[in-house]
C-alpha positions as CSV (number, residue, x, y, z in Angstrom):
1,M,-11.9,-25.0,64.9
2,K,-15.0,-22.8,65.2
3,I,-14.7,-19.2,66.6
4,S,-15.9,-19.2,70.2
5,K,-15.0,-17.5,73.4
6,H,-11.2,-17.3,73.9
7,A,-10.3,-18.3,70.3
8,A,-7.4,-16.5,68.8
9,V,-8.8,-15.2,65.5
10,T,-7.1,-13.8,62.5
11,I,-9.2,-11.9,60.0
12,H,-8.9,-9.6,57.0
13,Y,-11.7,-7.0,56.6
14,R,-13.0,-4.1,54.6
15,L,-14.9,-1.5,56.6
16,S,-17.4,0.8,54.7
17,D,-19.9,3.4,55.9
18,A,-23.6,3.5,55.1
19,Q,-22.9,5.3,51.8
20,G,-20.5,2.5,50.7
21,Q,-17.4,4.6,51.2
22,L,-14.3,2.5,52.1
23,L,-13.0,3.6,55.5
24,E,-10.4,0.9,56.2
25,S,-9.0,-2.3,54.8
26,S,-6.5,-4.8,56.0
27,F,-6.4,-6.8,52.8
28,D,-3.2,-4.9,51.5
29,A,-1.6,-5.0,55.0
30,E,-1.3,-7.3,58.0
31,P,-4.5,-9.1,59.1
32,M,-6.1,-8.3,62.4
33,I,-5.7,-10.8,65.2
34,Y,-8.0,-10.6,68.2
35,L,-9.2,-12.7,71.2
36,Q,-12.9,-13.6,70.8
37,G,-15.2,-12.8,73.7
38,T,-13.1,-10.2,75.4
39,E,-14.6,-7.1,73.9
40,N,-11.6,-6.5,71.6
41,L,-14.1,-5.9,68.7
42,I,-17.3,-4.0,68.4
43,P,-20.1,-6.2,69.7
44,G,-22.0,-6.7,66.5
45,L,-19.0,-7.9,64.5
46,E,-17.9,-10.2,67.3
47,A,-21.4,-11.7,67.3
48,E,-21.2,-12.2,63.5
49,L,-17.9,-14.0,63.8
50,E,-19.1,-16.4,66.4
51,G,-19.2,-20.0,65.0
52,K,-17.3,-19.1,61.8
53,V,-14.2,-21.2,60.7
54,A,-11.0,-20.4,58.8
55,G,-11.9,-19.8,55.1
56,D,-15.3,-18.3,55.8
57,K,-16.1,-15.1,54.0
58,F,-19.1,-12.9,54.7
59,E,-20.6,-9.4,54.7
60,A,-22.3,-8.0,57.8
61,T,-23.9,-4.6,58.3
62,I,-23.7,-3.6,62.0
63,P,-26.2,-1.1,63.3
64,A,-24.7,1.9,65.2
65,E,-25.9,0.6,68.6
66,Q,-23.9,-2.6,68.0
67,A,-20.9,-0.7,66.6
68,Y,-19.6,2.4,68.2
69,G,-22.9,3.5,69.7
70,E,-25.3,6.3,69.0
71,Y,-24.0,9.8,68.7
72,H,-24.5,11.8,72.0
73,E,-24.6,15.6,71.7
74,G,-23.7,15.9,75.4
75,L,-20.2,14.5,74.6
76,K,-19.5,17.6,72.5
77,Q,-18.5,20.7,74.4
78,E,-16.6,23.9,74.3
79,V,-13.6,24.2,76.5
80,P,-11.4,27.2,77.2
81,L,-8.3,27.5,75.0
82,A,-6.4,27.9,78.3
83,A,-7.3,24.3,79.2
84,F,-4.8,23.1,76.6
85,G,-1.9,24.7,78.4
86,D,1.2,25.4,76.3
87,I,0.1,23.3,73.4
88,E,0.5,25.4,70.2
89,D,-1.2,25.0,66.8
90,I,-4.4,23.2,67.9
91,V,-6.2,22.2,64.8
92,P,-9.4,20.2,64.0
93,G,-8.8,16.5,64.0
94,M,-6.3,16.5,66.8
95,R,-7.0,14.0,69.5
96,F,-6.4,14.4,73.3
97,I,-7.2,12.5,76.5
98,A,-9.5,14.6,78.6
99,E,-10.0,14.2,82.4
100,T,-13.8,13.9,82.9
101,E,-16.1,13.0,85.8
102,M,-16.0,9.4,84.4
103,G,-12.2,9.3,84.2
104,Q,-10.0,9.7,81.2
105,R,-11.8,9.9,77.8
106,P,-10.4,10.4,74.3
107,V,-11.7,13.6,72.6
108,Q,-11.2,15.0,69.1
109,V,-11.0,18.7,68.3
110,T,-13.7,19.6,65.9
111,E,-13.6,23.4,65.8
112,I,-11.4,26.3,67.0
113,K,-13.0,29.5,68.1
114,D,-11.5,32.8,69.5
115,D,-11.0,31.6,73.1
116,T,-12.5,28.2,73.1
117,V,-12.0,24.8,71.5
118,V,-14.9,22.5,70.6
119,V,-14.1,18.9,71.4
120,D,-16.1,15.8,70.8
121,G,-16.0,12.7,73.0
122,N,-17.9,10.5,70.6
123,H,-16.1,7.9,68.7
124,P,-15.6,9.2,65.1
125,L,-17.9,6.4,63.8
126,A,-20.6,6.8,66.5
127,G,-24.1,7.0,65.1
128,Q,-23.2,5.1,62.0
129,A,-24.1,1.7,60.6
130,L,-21.0,0.0,59.4
131,T,-20.5,-2.7,56.8
132,F,-17.7,-5.2,57.1
133,N,-16.5,-7.7,54.4
134,V,-14.6,-10.3,56.4
135,E,-12.4,-13.2,55.5
136,V,-11.6,-15.5,58.4
137,V,-7.9,-16.4,57.9
138,D,-7.1,-18.5,61.0
139,V,-8.7,-19.7,64.2
140,R,-6.7,-21.3,67.0
141,E,-6.9,-21.8,70.7
142,A,-5.5,-18.9,72.7
143,T,-2.7,-19.5,75.1
144,A,-3.4,-19.3,78.9
145,E,-1.3,-16.2,79.0
146,E,-3.3,-14.5,76.2
147,I,-6.5,-15.4,78.0
148,A,-5.2,-14.0,81.3
149,H,-4.1,-10.8,79.6
150,G,-7.3,-10.4,77.5
151,H,-5.5,-10.0,74.2
152,I,-3.4,-11.8,71.6
153,H,0.4,-11.7,71.8
154,A,2.6,-11.3,68.8
155,H,3.0,-14.5,66.9
156,G,0.9,-16.3,69.5
157,G,3.7,-16.3,71.9
158,S,4.3,-14.6,75.2
159,C,5.0,-10.9,76.0
160,G,8.4,-10.2,74.7
161,G,7.6,-9.8,71.0
162,G,7.9,-6.0,71.3
163,H,4.4,-5.7,69.8
164,D,2.7,-2.4,69.8
165,H,-0.9,-1.9,70.8
166,D,-2.9,0.4,73.0
167,H,-2.9,-0.3,76.7
168,E,-5.3,0.7,79.4
169,P,-4.0,2.5,82.5
170,C,-2.1,0.2,84.8
171,D,-4.3,-2.2,86.8
172,T,-2.4,-4.2,89.2
173,Q,-5.1,-6.9,89.2
174,K,-4.6,-7.6,85.5
175,P,-1.0,-8.0,84.5
176,G,-0.2,-7.9,80.8
177,C,2.2,-6.8,78.2
178,D,4.0,-3.5,78.7
179,G,4.2,-2.8,75.0
180,N,8.0,-2.8,75.2
181,G,8.6,-6.5,74.9
182,G,8.1,-7.4,78.6
183,C,5.2,-8.2,80.9
184,G,4.0,-5.8,83.4
185,C,0.8,-4.0,84.1
186,H,-1.2,-2.3,81.4
């Protein structure tokens, strides 16, 4: 079966930056399973996977605009230390969810000053071309439930596997796995 929209795809990958530094690899761990065509991957990698079959191996360099986007200086700002409430020991690298004009957005602490904290709303890999070495392990048809939920369920089954993955805020129009082994909103 070829990878196409709504295929359940299992891949192993190595991710390197433009300097060739290895950032992440699944080859010594569990492979990644995703639902093609539902924005579960960066756009450039999803496009490279389209039409591939189990057993295919390839390397693809994805430009920043097709990966995590260009770096935007406007997403970096200083906020008063008081905005962090009673959180102690704030250090660079910590991640928080910030309330913005565009809703909730993940930010990372990059610097601590006397009374302010510098946070960056850019993805840590924004502005970088990324190279993926990919092996397509398996391609299968997704279940109707996986397609409805927009993601793959543990072992290709239904919610209830107790799988753990990030969920969006609850949207009653899109029921899905609750991350605790049951179905609910995500």
